C-alpha positions in Angstrom: 8.3 0.3 35.0 6.6 3.7 34.3 7.5 3.5 30.6 5.9 0.0 30.4 2.8 1.2 32.2 2.5 4.3 29.9 2.8 2.0 26.9 0.0 -0.3 28.1 -2.3 2.6 29.0 -1.9 4.1 25.5 -2.6 0.8 23.8 -5.7 0.3 26.0 -6.9 3.8 25.1 -6.5 3.3 21.4 -8.1 -0.1 21.3 -10.8 1.0 23.6 -11.8 4.1 21.7 -11.6 2.2 18.4 -13.8 -0.5 19.8 -16.4 2.0 21.0 -16.5 3.6 17.6 -17.0 0.2 16.0 -19.9 -0.9 18.3 -22.5 0.4 15.9 -21.0 -1.3 12.9 -21.6 -5.1 12.4 -20.7 -7.2 9.4 -24.3 -8.4 9.1 -25.7 -4.9 9.8 -27.1 -2.2 7.5 -24.5 0.5 8.0 -23.0 1.6 4.7 -20.3 4.1 3.8 -22.9 6.0 1.7 -25.2 6.3 4.7 -22.3 7.5 7.0 -21.2 10.1 4.4 -24.8 11.3 4.0 -25.0 11.7 7.8 -21.8 13.8 7.8 -23.1 15.9 4.9 -26.3 16.7 7.0 -24.1 17.7 10.0 -21.7 20.0 8.1 -23.2 20.9 4.7 -21.3 24.1 4.2 -17.9 22.9 5.5 -15.2 22.2 2.9 -15.0 18.5 2.1 -12.4 18.6 -0.7 -9.6 20.9 -1.9 -8.0 20.4 -5.3 -5.8 22.7 -7.3 -7.0 25.8 -5.4 -10.7 25.0 -5.7 -13.0 23.9 -2.8 -15.9 21.5 -2.8 -18.3 21.7 0.2 -20.0 18.7 1.7 -23.3 19.8 0.2 -21.7 20.2 -3.3 -20.0 16.8 -3.0 -23.3 15.2 -2.0 -25.3 16.8 -4.8 -22.6 15.8 -7.4 -22.7 12.2 -6.1 -26.5 12.2 -6.4 -26.2 13.1 -10.0 -23.9 10.1 -10.5 -26.4 7.9 -8.7 -29.2 9.2 -11.0 -27.1 8.3 -14.0 -26.3 4.8 -12.6 -30.0 4.2 -12.1 -30.8 5.3 -15.6 -28.3 2.6 -16.8 -29.9 -0.1 -14.6 -27.0 -0.2 -12.2 -28.0 -1.2 -8.7 -27.2 -3.4 -5.7 -24.1 -5.6 -6.4 -23.5 -4.4 -9.9 -19.9 -3.4 -10.7 -18.7 -0.2 -12.3 -15.0 0.2 -13.1 -13.4 3.5 -12.4 -10.1 4.6 -14.2 -9.4 8.1 -13.0 -6.6 10.3 -11.8 -6.6 11.8 -8.3 -9.3 14.5 -8.4 -12.6 15.2 -6.6 -14.6 13.4 -9.3 -12.9 10.2 -8.2 -14.5 10.3 -4.8 -17.8 11.8 -6.1 -18.1 8.9 -8.6 -17.7 6.1 -6.1 -19.9 7.9 -3.5 -22.7 8.2 -6.1 -22.4 4.5 -7.0 -22.4 3.5 -3.4 -25.7 5.4 -3.0 -27.4 2.8 -5.2 -25.5 -0.2 -3.6 -23.1 -0.7 -6.6 -19.5 -1.8 -6.3 -16.7 0.4 -7.7 -13.6 -1.4 -9.1 -10.8 1.0 -8.5 -8.4 0.6 -11.5 -4.7 1.4 -11.2 -4.0 4.4 -13.4 -0.6 3.1 -14.2 -2.0 0.0 -16.0 -2.0 -0.2 -19.8 -2.4 -2.9 -22.5 -2.8 -6.5 -21.3 -2.7 -5.6 -17.6 -5.4 -3.0 -17.9 -7.5 -5.4 -20.0 -7.0 -8.0 -17.3 -8.0 -5.7 -14.4 -11.2 -4.6 -16.1 -12.1 -8.1 -17.2 -11.8 -9.7 -13.8 -13.9 -7.0 -12.2 -16.9 -8.1 -14.2 -17.9 -4.4 -14.7 -20.9 -3.6 -16.9 -19.9 0.1 -17.1 -16.6 1.9 -17.1 -16.1 5.5 -16.1 -12.8 6.7 -17.5 -10.9 10.0 -17.1 -10.5 11.8 -20.4 -6.7 12.0 -19.6 -6.6 8.2 -19.6 -9.2 7.3 -22.2 -6.8 6.5 -25.0 -5.5 3.6 -22.9 -9.0 2.2 -22.9 -9.7 2.7 -26.6 -6.4 0.9 -27.4 -7.6 -2.3 -25.8 -11.4 -2.1 -26.0 -11.8 -4.1 -29.2 -9.7 -6.9 -27.8 -12.1 -7.6 -24.9 -15.1 -10.0 -24.9 -18.1 -8.5 -23.1 -16.4 -5.2 -22.8 -18.2 -2.7 -20.5 -19.7 0.5 -21.9 -17.2 3.3 -21.5 -18.2 6.7 -20.3 -15.7 9.5 -20.4 -15.5 12.0 -17.5 -13.8 15.4 -17.2 -13.6 15.9 -20.9 -14.3 14.1 -24.2 -12.8 11.2 -26.1 -13.8 9.5 -29.3 -15.1 6.0 -28.7 -16.5 6.8 -25.3 -19.9 7.9 -24.3 -19.9 11.5 -22.8 -20.7 11.4 -19.1 -20.3 15.1 -18.3 -23.4 16.4 -20.2 -25.5 13.6 -18.7 -24.5 14.5 -15.2 -25.1 18.2 -15.8 -28.8 17.5 -16.4 -29.3 14.7 -13.9 -31.2 15.2 -10.6 -29.2 16.4 -7.6 -31.8 15.0 -5.2 -30.7 12.1 -3.1 -31.8 8.7 -4.3 -34.2 7.0 -1.9 -32.4 5.1 0.9 -34.6 2.1 0.1 -32.3 1.4 -2.8 -29.7 0.3 -0.2 -32.2 -1.8 1.9 -30.6 -5.0 0.8 -27.0 -3.8 1.2 -25.2 -5.1 4.3 -22.1 -3.9 5.9 -20.2 -7.0 4.7 -21.1 -6.3 1.1 -18.4 -4.9 -1.2 -17.9 -1.2 -1.5 -14.8 -1.5 -3.7 -12.6 -3.9 -5.6 -9.1 -2.7 -4.8 -6.2 -4.3 -6.7 -2.9 -5.6 -5.5 -0.1 -3.5 -6.8 1.1 -6.0 -9.4 4.8 -5.9 -8.8 4.8 -9.4 -10.3 2.2 -10.9 -12.6 -1.3 -9.5 -13.1 -2.9 -7.6 -10.3 -5.6 -9.3 -8.3 -8.9 -7.7 -7.3 -9.5 -7.8 -3.5 -12.9 -7.5 -2.0 -13.2 -4.4 0.2 -16.4 -4.2 2.2 -18.4 -1.3 3.7 -17.5 -2.7 7.1 -13.8 -2.6 6.4 -14.0 1.0 5.2 -15.9 2.0 8.3 -13.5 0.1 10.5 -10.5 1.9 8.9 -12.2 5.2 9.5 -12.8 4.4 13.2 -9.2 3.1 13.7 -7.4 6.0 12.0 -9.7 8.6 13.5 -8.4 7.5 16.9 -4.8 7.0 15.8 -4.6 10.5 14.3 -7.0 12.0 16.8 -8.8 13.3 13.7 -11.8 15.7 13.8 -13.6 18.3 11.8 -10.8 20.9 12.0 -8.3 18.6 10.4 -7.0 18.8 6.8 -5.6 15.6 5.4 -3.2 15.8 2.5 -3.4 13.0 0.0 -0.7 12.6 -2.7 -1.0 8.8 -2.8 -3.3 7.3 -5.5 -6.9 7.1 -4.6 -7.2 3.7 -6.3 -5.3 2.1 -3.5 -6.1 1.6 0.2 -3.7 4.1 1.7 -4.9 7.1 -0.2 -8.4 5.9 -1.2 -9.5 4.5 2.1 -7.3 5.7 5.0 -7.0 9.3 3.8 -10.6 9.6 2.7 -12.1 7.9 5.7 -9.9 9.9 8.2 -11.0 13.2 6.6 -14.6 12.8 5.4 -16.1 10.5 8.1 -15.1 13.2 10.6 -16.2 16.3 8.8 -12.7 17.3 8.0 -11.2 18.4 4.6 -9.3 16.1 2.2 -6.7 18.0 0.2 -6.1 16.1 -3.0 -3.0 16.3 -5.3 -3.0 14.7 -8.7 0.4 13.1 -7.9 3.3 13.4 -5.5 5.8 16.2 -5.9 8.7 16.4 -3.5 9.4 20.0 -4.3 5.8 21.1 -3.8 5.0 18.9 -0.8 5.7 21.1 2.3 4.8 24.3 0.5 1.4 23.0 -0.3 1.0 21.6 3.3 1.8 25.1 4.6 -0.5 26.9 2.1 -3.4 24.5 2.6 -3.2 24.3 6.4 -2.6 20.6 6.4 -2.6 18.9 9.8 -2.3 15.1 8.8 -0.3 13.6 6.0 -0.3 10.1 4.5 3.1 8.6 3.4 4.8 5.6 1.9 8.3 4.9 2.9 10.0 5.9 -0.3 8.0 9.1 -0.4 9.8 10.1 2.9 13.2 9.3 1.4 12.4 11.5 -1.6 11.4 14.4 0.7 14.7 14.0 2.7 16.7 14.2 -0.6 15.1 17.5 -1.4 16.9 20.8 -0.7 16.2 22.4 2.6 13.3 24.8 2.3 11.6 27.6 4.4 8.5 25.3 4.3 10.2 22.3 6.0 8.9 23.5 9.4 6.5 26.3 8.4 3.6 23.8 8.1 1.0 22.8 10.6 1.3 19.0 10.2 1.1 17.3 13.5 0.7 13.7 12.5 2.1 11.5 9.7 0.3 8.2 9.0 1.8 5.5 6.7 3.9 2.5 6.2 7.4 1.6 5.0 9.3 4.3 6.9 12.7 2.6 7.3 14.5 2.8 10.6 17.6 4.3 9.0 15.8 7.6 8.1 13.0 7.6 10.7 14.5 10.0 13.2 16.0 12.2 10.5 12.6 12.5 8.8 10.9 13.2 12.1 13.4 15.8 13.2 13.9 17.7 10.0 10.2 18.2 9.4 9.2 18.6 13.0 6.6 15.8 13.1 5.3 15.2 16.6 3.5 11.9 15.9 4.4 9.2 13.4 1.7 6.5 13.0 3.6 3.7 11.2 1.5 0.7 10.4 1.7 -2.7 8.8 -1.0 -4.0 6.6 -2.2 -4.9 3.1 -5.4 -4.2 1.2 -6.6 -7.8 1.4 -5.2 -8.6 4.9 -7.5 -9.6 7.8 -5.3 -7.6 10.3 -3.2 -4.6 10.7 -0.4 -3.6 13.2 -0.1 0.0 14.2 2.6 1.8 16.1 0.7 4.0 18.6 3.7 5.3 20.6 6.3 6.5 18.1 8.7 3.6 18.8 11.4 4.0 16.1 11.3 1.4 13.4 8.3 -0.6 14.7 5.2 -1.3 12.8 3.2 -1.9 15.9 2.7 -4.0 19.0 0.1 -6.5 20.2 0.3 -7.1 24.0 -0.5 -10.6 25.2 -3.8 -9.4 26.7 -4.9 -8.1 23.3 -4.3 -11.4 21.4 -7.9 -12.5 21.6 -8.9 -9.3 19.7 -6.0 -9.5 17.3 -4.7 -13.1 17.0 -1.5 -12.4 15.1 1.5 -14.8 15.2 4.8 -15.3 13.5 5.5 -18.8 12.2 8.8 -20.2 11.0 9.4 -20.1 7.3 12.1 -21.8 5.2 13.2 -19.5 2.4 15.0 -22.3 0.5 12.1 -24.7 0.3 9.4 -22.0 0.4 7.6 -23.9 3.2 6.7 -23.7 6.8 8.5 -26.3 9.0 6.2 -28.4 11.2 6.8 -30.2 14.5 6.3 -33.8 15.4 2.6 -33.2 15.7 2.5 -31.8 12.2 1.8 -28.3 13.3 3.7 -25.1 12.4 6.2 -23.7 14.8 5.7 -20.3 16.4 8.8 -18.0 16.4 10.6 -16.9 19.5 11.8 -13.5 20.5 13.7 -11.7 17.6 13.2 -14.8 15.4 12.1 -13.9 11.8 9.0 -15.6 10.6 5.9 -15.1 8.4 3.1 -13.0 9.9 -0.2 -14.9 10.1 -3.6 -14.0 11.6 -6.2 -16.5 12.7 -9.5 -16.4 10.8 -12.6 -16.9 12.9 -14.7 -20.0 12.7 -17.7 -17.8 12.9 -17.8 -15.7 9.7 -20.1 -13.2 11.4 -17.4 -12.2 13.8 -16.5 -8.5 13.2 -12.7 -8.9 13.1 -10.1 -11.1 11.5 -12.2 -12.3 8.6 -10.3 -12.5 5.3 -12.5 -11.1 2.5 -10.4 -12.5 -0.2 -10.1 -11.8 -4.0 -12.6 -12.2 -6.8 -10.3 -15.1 -7.9 -11.2 -18.0 -5.5 -8.0 -19.9 -6.2 -5.9 -16.9 -5.4 -7.9 -16.5 -2.2 -7.3 -20.1 -1.2 -3.5 -19.7 -1.6 -3.6 -17.1 1.1 -5.1 -19.5 3.7 -3.0 -21.8 5.9 -4.7 -24.7 7.6 -4.0 -26.9 10.6 -1.4 -24.3 11.8 -1.5 -24.8 15.6 -4.5 -27.1 15.9 -6.5 -29.3 13.6 -9.1 -27.5 11.5 -7.8 -23.9 12.2 -7.5 -21.4 9.4 -4.9 -18.6 9.2 -4.4 -15.8 6.7 -0.8 -15.8 5.5 0.6 -12.3 4.9 3.6 -13.3 2.6 5.7 -11.0 4.7 8.6 -11.7 7.2 8.5 -9.9 10.5 10.2 -10.2 13.9 9.0 -9.4 17.4 11.1 -8.2 20.2 10.9 -8.9 23.9 8.5 -6.0 24.5 6.1 -7.3 21.8 7.0 -4.7 19.1 6.9 -6.0 15.6 9.4 -5.0 12.9 9.1 -5.5 9.1 12.0 -7.6 7.7 11.1 -8.4 4.1 8.6 -9.8 1.6 8.7 -13.5 0.9 10.0 -13.8 -2.6 12.3 -10.8 -2.1 14.3 -12.6 0.7 16.8 -15.1 -0.8 19.4 -17.5 0.4 23.2 -17.1 -0.3 26.1 -19.0 1.3 23.5 -20.9 3.4 22.1 -17.7 4.9 18.9 -15.8 4.4 19.4 -12.3 3.0 16.8 -9.6 3.6 16.6 -7.3 0.7 15.0 -4.6 2.8 17.8 -4.6 5.4 20.6 -4.6 2.8 18.9 -1.7 1.0 18.9 0.3 4.3 22.6 -0.1 4.6 23.3 0.7 1.0 21.4 4.0 1.1 23.6 5.0 4.1 26.7 4.7 1.9 28.3 7.8 0.5 26.9 8.9 -2.8 24.0 6.5 -2.9 20.5 8.1 -2.9 18.3 5.1 -3.5 18.8 1.3 -3.6 16.7 -1.8 -4.4 18.1 -5.2 -3.8 17.3 -8.6 -5.3 18.9 -12.1 -5.8 20.2 -13.4 -9.2 21.2 -16.9 -10.2 24.8 -17.6 -10.9 25.5 -20.9 -12.8 27.0 -23.5 -10.6 26.3 -21.6 -7.3 23.7 -22.6 -4.7 21.1 -20.0 -3.9 21.0 -16.5 -5.4 23.7 -13.9 -5.3 22.9 -10.4 -4.1 22.5 -7.7 -6.6 21.5 -4.1 -6.1 20.3 -1.3 -8.4 21.6 2.0 -7.2 20.7 5.6 -7.9 23.8 7.7 -7.2 24.6 11.3 -6.7 27.5 12.3 -9.0 30.6 10.1 -9.4 30.8 7.1 -7.2 34.0 6.3 -5.3 34.1 2.5 -5.9 36.8 1.8 -3.4 35.0 3.8 -0.7 31.7 2.1 -1.5 33.4 -1.3 -1.2 34.8 -0.3 2.2 31.4 0.9 3.5 29.5 -2.1 2.2 32.0 -4.7 3.6 32.2 -2.7 6.9 28.4 -2.6 7.5 27.1 -5.9 6.1 27.8 -9.6 6.8 29.8 -11.3 4.0 26.9 -13.3 2.7 24.7 -10.1 2.5 27.2 -7.9 0.6 25.9 -7.5 -2.9 28.1 -9.3 -5.5 26.8 -7.2 -8.4 25.7 -3.6 -8.7 23.6 -1.9 -11.4 23.8 1.9 -11.7 20.5 3.3 -12.8 19.1 6.8 -13.3 15.8 5.9 -11.5 14.3 2.9 -9.8 11.1 1.8 -11.5 8.2 1.9 -9.0 4.5 1.2 -8.8 1.9 3.9 -8.2 2.4 3.3 -4.4 6.2 3.6 -4.6 7.0 -0.1 -4.4 10.1 -1.1 -6.3 9.6 -3.2 -9.4 12.2 -5.9 -9.6 10.9 -8.6 -11.9 12.6 -7.4 -15.0 15.9 -6.7 -13.2 15.9 -10.2 -11.7 15.3 -11.7 -15.2 18.1 -9.6 -16.8 20.6 -10.5 -14.1 24.2 -9.4 -14.5 24.6 -9.9 -18.3 26.1 -6.8 -20.0 24.7 -7.9 -23.3 21.2 -7.5 -21.9 21.6 -4.7 -19.4 22.3 -1.3 -20.8 23.1 0.3 -17.4 26.7 0.2 -16.0 27.4 -3.0 -14.1 29.9 -3.6 -11.3 31.3 -6.7 -9.6 32.6 -6.9 -6.0 36.3 -7.6 -6.5 37.5 -8.8 -3.1 41.1 -9.1 -4.2 41.3 -5.5 -5.4 39.1 -4.2 -2.5 36.6 -2.3 -4.7 33.7 -2.7 -7.0 35.0 -3.1 -10.5 33.3 -2.6 -13.9 31.7 -5.8 -15.1 32.1 -6.6 -18.8 31.4 -9.6 -21.0 34.8 -11.1 -20.4 34.5 -11.0 -16.7 30.9 -12.3 -16.8 32.1 -15.3 -18.8 34.8 -16.0 -16.2 32.1 -15.8 -13.4 29.8 -18.1 -15.4 32.4 -20.7 -16.2 33.8 -20.7 -12.6 37.2 -19.1 -13.4 36.3 -16.3 -11.0 34.8 -17.8 -7.8 31.9 -16.2 -6.1 
């Protein structure tokens, strides 16, 4: 009883404090991120705002540098609603650039720094940007595609020089450091775009999602409460600033509270805890795979020498949660579920292992999230006799959906969508529980236990059917990484001629020589027969996005064909009781049905 009461009181406290912080922000109001940051600068001008590679930038310095960007933007005719694309590595100039553009009401399209060629061209084109600010370290990628684009933006190179780009640094050096008049933002409303943030593009071209000033301020309010963040905190960001975890959660949690954002160009497992210790970091941002990389590192004197008190992130798998918490002495883990474009988020406020959050019944009016039944085989949502979708019961896996308000001025649960209207429409479900209702569909499968805690299961498209059962790639990967000698695993389904559904296949990163008989024993002992991978692919590394999501598209296409796959392939040989090498001859027997699967 007392445990349940404590849980409810904590939830009330978090939601209540977040709500109070959000009272001043309204979607139709005039509060902007630029205005909030300027207020913070005026409160703590000499405090350190940014740390990067041993150098400090004060709030006053950050503001003055952003003012120079604003002056440049005005000189180019950039104003309210105009789009400027930003292709830049993690560094202070990244934040300074979008801050300066926000001062004149412009929208910054945050371009993924891993993109090149056609995908980079697509991302810049769909942004509709009239100007492009590109990091000198990445400028060659731009010049390789610039001539192929119609209506290409003018490219300005920052942090160096590059042939084919206009030099930005000397222009900023002579620009005014005085604040542009606030009247330039008179027409900007909280619901107006601050950013375009792109989906990670694990399949197909990335889509540009609208990200408003209101959402940024809301994230700042929520994570300030969750991490109990204040001016004495130092937030360590090794995640890319072009994405919402690094570029919104980390930035908002630090800078809207007068704290310090410690930026690293990119993640390094070997340097992580040492830098946290040396920089006095108190809050870290993580992605699940990042945690696994840290656990694989050799024990170090810095593992517990740091001052980190809170870890905020998503994707921390239950199989390593407690080990990660205990090895590195983390008192608070704030695991959340969400997506850049989603109209809701779930947040674990009480350290419940494995959960992505909880929505008590009394909080449903504020956060109308439901799970609806989803049929993997037909890629559809079953409906009842009244032609409405069916809500999931306790511990039943279903797609997470969140109701969209009929009143678009309501401050929560609005889906801001993508720049591509058709793509936005595909994320909306209609007539879900009553005629005329609209619900945002997450594309993710979750389950909810009897206490109202939600647990991530898998992404739709990753889950597949085999032997008449749904196979969660996420859950199978968790079991595989617990096997002896396996350090990383990614799971997917592949087609086998003549077989219904898709057979399980896993790409494994292994430590040293793998005992195939022992692996077989551990796999068959921990997974149901239908979930045991039929094929294995031994790889040196698993290809990931900039936010550490596994890329599977190419591996799914290549399947289990030794003529296509250069990596060693294995087949689950149930008669021999081990995983055996898969060659062309064995593949032919599987394909022609001589070997049954």
